[in-house]
N, C-alpha and C positions, 0 to 999 in steps of 0.2 A: 347865799345869806348876805343881806347888807349889813354893813357895819358902820357905826358912828365911832370916828376917834375921838378920845378925849384928851387934850392936852392940858397939863397943870402947871401953874407957876407957884411956888411956895406950897401954902396948904391948900389943898384942894376942896375942901368943905368946911367952912367956918363961917358962921353968921349968914350972910347975904349968900356966901358962895354956897352953903349946903342946900339953901332952897333953890338956887340955880341950878345945881346937880340934879336935884330932885325933878326940876322942871325938864330938863335935858333927858333924863331917864324915861321920863314919862313919855315924852315926845318919840325917843327911841323905840319904846316899847310899842307905842301906837302903830308905827311905822315899820314893826318886825324887824329893827335893827337890833346889833349888839353893841354894847359899848365897850370899847377896849382903850387901854393905854399902855404906852411903852413902859417896859420895867425900868428903864434908864430915867424915864420923868416922873417916877411915882416914888418919892422917898419914904422910909419906914413910917415916919410920922403921919403922912398922909394914908398911908396904908391902915394904920391903927384907927385913924379918925373914920376912915370910910367903914370899917368893920363896926366901928361903935354906931355908925348911922344905919347899920344892917345890910350894908351891901356885902355880898360873897365874891371874893376874889378868887379867881381861878387862873393859874399860871399856865401859859401854853406858848411855847418858842419864847419870843423876846418882849411878849406883852402880856398883861392881866385882862381878863374878861370880867368886867363888872357885872354882876348879877344883881338885880333890885332886891330891896327888902320882900320878904314875904307877906 
């Protein structure tokens, strides 16, 4: 399985950032990749924001797998 790693700085998805995340997610899905982000790099505020955007976060080892909105 191919993986696309997502690195965040500050808030992962706000304004332009949310559109960028959607584009990255769409491209990853089209290429059959899974979006992952390190648990250490995803603060709680970003987890909540991603959840509000419809992403489902699944914890595995030391990363979250981001599943796109349905």
